[in-house]
C-alpha positions in Angstrom: 107.2 93.1 97.4 108.8 94.2 94.1 110.8 97.4 93.3 109.9 100.6 91.6 107.8 100.4 88.3 108.2 96.7 88.4 105.7 93.9 89.3 105.3 90.6 91.0 106.9 89.2 87.8 110.2 90.3 89.5 110.1 87.0 91.6 109.9 84.7 88.7 111.4 86.6 85.8 114.9 84.9 86.2 115.6 81.4 85.1 113.3 78.9 86.8 115.9 77.6 89.2 117.3 81.1 89.9 114.0 83.0 90.7 113.0 83.7 94.2 109.4 82.7 93.8 110.3 79.4 92.2 112.7 78.6 95.1 110.1 79.6 97.7 107.7 77.1 96.1 110.3 74.4 96.1 111.1 75.1 99.8 107.2 74.9 100.5 107.1 78.4 101.8 103.8 80.2 101.1 104.4 82.7 98.3 101.5 85.2 97.8 102.7 87.8 95.2 101.4 91.3 94.9 101.6 94.1 92.3 101.4 97.5 93.7 99.1 100.1 92.4 102.1 102.0 90.7 102.2 99.4 88.2 99.2 100.3 86.2 101.1 102.0 83.3 98.5 103.0 81.0 96.8 106.4 81.4 96.7 106.3 85.2 98.4 108.5 87.7 101.2 106.8 89.5 100.8 106.9 93.4 103.4 108.1 95.6 105.1 105.7 97.9 103.5 107.3 100.8 100.1 106.2 99.4 101.4 102.7 99.2 102.3 102.9 102.8 99.0 104.3 103.8 96.7 102.1 101.7 98.3 99.4 99.5 100.7 97.5 101.8 98.5 97.4 104.9 95.5 96.1 102.7 97.8 93.4 101.2 99.0 92.3 104.7 95.4 92.1 106.1 94.2 90.2 103.0 97.1 87.6 103.2 96.6 87.2 106.9 92.8 86.8 106.6 93.1 84.3 103.7 95.6 82.1 105.6 94.3 82.5 109.0 97.7 83.2 110.3 98.6 85.9 112.9 101.8 86.8 111.3 103.7 86.8 108.0 107.2 86.7 106.7 107.9 89.6 104.3 110.6 90.1 101.5 110.7 93.4 100.0 113.2 94.5 97.1 114.2 98.1 96.8 111.0 100.2 97.0 109.3 97.1 98.2 111.5 97.4 101.4 111.1 101.0 101.6 107.3 100.9 101.8 107.4 98.2 104.7 109.9 100.4 106.7 107.4 103.3 106.2 104.4 101.2 107.2 106.2 99.8 110.4 107.1 103.5 111.2 103.8 105.1 110.5 101.5 102.3 111.8 103.4 100.6 114.6 100.6 98.2 115.2 101.7 96.4 112.1 105.0 95.4 113.8 102.8 92.6 115.5 101.7 91.3 112.1 105.2 90.7 110.6 107.4 87.9 112.0 110.5 88.7 110.0 111.4 91.4 107.3 113.9 90.6 104.7 115.1 93.9 103.2 116.7 93.3 99.8 118.7 96.1 98.5 116.5 98.5 100.6 116.4 102.2 99.5 115.3 104.4 102.3 117.2 107.6 101.6 118.5 109.5 98.5 121.6 111.1 100.1 124.3 108.8 98.5 122.7 107.3 95.5 124.9 107.2 92.3 124.7 107.3 88.7 121.7 108.4 86.6 119.5 107.7 89.4 120.9 110.7 91.3 119.8 113.0 88.6 116.3 111.6 88.6 116.2 112.0 92.5 117.2 115.6 92.1 114.7 116.2 89.5 112.0 114.5 91.6 112.9 116.7 94.6 112.8 119.8 92.4 109.2 118.9 91.3 107.6 117.3 94.3 109.6 118.8 97.2 111.1 116.7 100.0 109.4 113.4 100.7 107.8 112.6 104.1 110.1 111.4 106.9 109.3 108.3 108.8 110.5 107.4 112.3 112.4 104.2 111.8 112.9 104.0 115.5 109.3 102.7 115.6 110.4 99.4 113.6 110.4 96.7 116.1 110.2 93.7 113.7 113.2 91.6 113.3 115.1 92.8 110.1 117.4 90.9 107.8 119.4 93.2 105.4 120.8 91.9 102.2 123.1 94.2 100.2 125.6 94.4 97.4 128.8 96.4 97.3 128.3 97.4 93.8 124.7 98.8 94.4 124.3 102.3 93.1 120.9 102.8 94.7 121.2 101.1 98.1 124.5 102.5 98.9 126.8 101.5 101.8 126.6 105.0 103.3 122.8 105.0 103.3 122.7 101.6 104.7 124.9 102.6 107.6 122.4 105.4 108.3 119.6 102.8 108.2 121.2 100.3 110.5 121.9 103.2 113.1 118.2 103.9 113.3 117.0 100.3 113.6 117.1 98.5 116.9 116.5 94.9 115.7 118.7 94.0 112.8 119.1 90.1 113.3 121.0 89.4 110.1 123.3 91.6 107.9 124.5 90.0 104.7 126.6 91.2 102.0 126.2 89.2 98.8 129.5 87.4 98.3 130.2 88.5 94.8 132.1 91.6 93.6 130.2 94.6 92.6 126.9 92.9 93.0 124.4 95.5 91.9 120.8 96.6 92.3 119.6 94.8 89.2 121.6 91.7 90.2 119.1 91.1 93.2 116.6 90.0 90.5 118.5 89.2 87.3 121.8 87.7 88.6 122.5 84.1 87.0 123.7 82.9 90.5 121.0 84.7 92.4 119.7 81.4 94.0 123.1 80.4 95.7 124.3 83.9 96.3 121.1 85.4 97.7 117.9 83.5 97.7 119.0 80.4 99.5 120.3 82.8 102.4 116.9 84.6 102.5 115.0 81.3 102.8 117.4 80.0 105.4 116.7 83.0 107.6 113.0 82.6 107.1 113.2 78.9 108.1 115.4 79.7 111.2 112.7 82.3 112.5 109.9 79.8 111.6 111.5 77.2 113.9 112.1 79.6 116.6 108.3 80.7 116.4 107.1 77.2 116.6 109.2 76.5 119.7 108.0 79.6 121.4 104.3 78.7 120.8 
């Protein structure tokens, strides 16, 4: 799932050999794309992320599982796409049984330590809308793989530390091996395939093999 005000194009917008979607296709992983309801720019009210958690994401998961006749899926969420999955697994714990592995790419789950212009926007949003709802991350039982960059101004190391402290099943924790890898680099970096996407696909494959062995 894509980030804030973006679309499913996130996964194919980079060069063909560097896009996550293209690499999933090559690896023969199923790749259903989704654009959340927030990306209806023209004359429509943008829904809050708690509405995406309540309606959009569970509907998407149920649709994919129904279409593929599979009991579980593998989920990759970037930025807001990670946030809404954490929210769903917290608010509706029954969805933990429908996700085999959750790859959280540059996850944003708190605003306490964000940097740069985004901090001013967050402050403005709080003054207008008030505090966002809190979610019980302790309800998240799905295996979680976290991918992060040390130059990220949105998904900061301090906020990630707080996230890890509340999760009980972090199975993979990967810092992208490139200096100052930032929030936008997760989509647009010229070396995204080697630095990031290959690692995500490797983790997916590892858990698929484990799942088959357990069946």
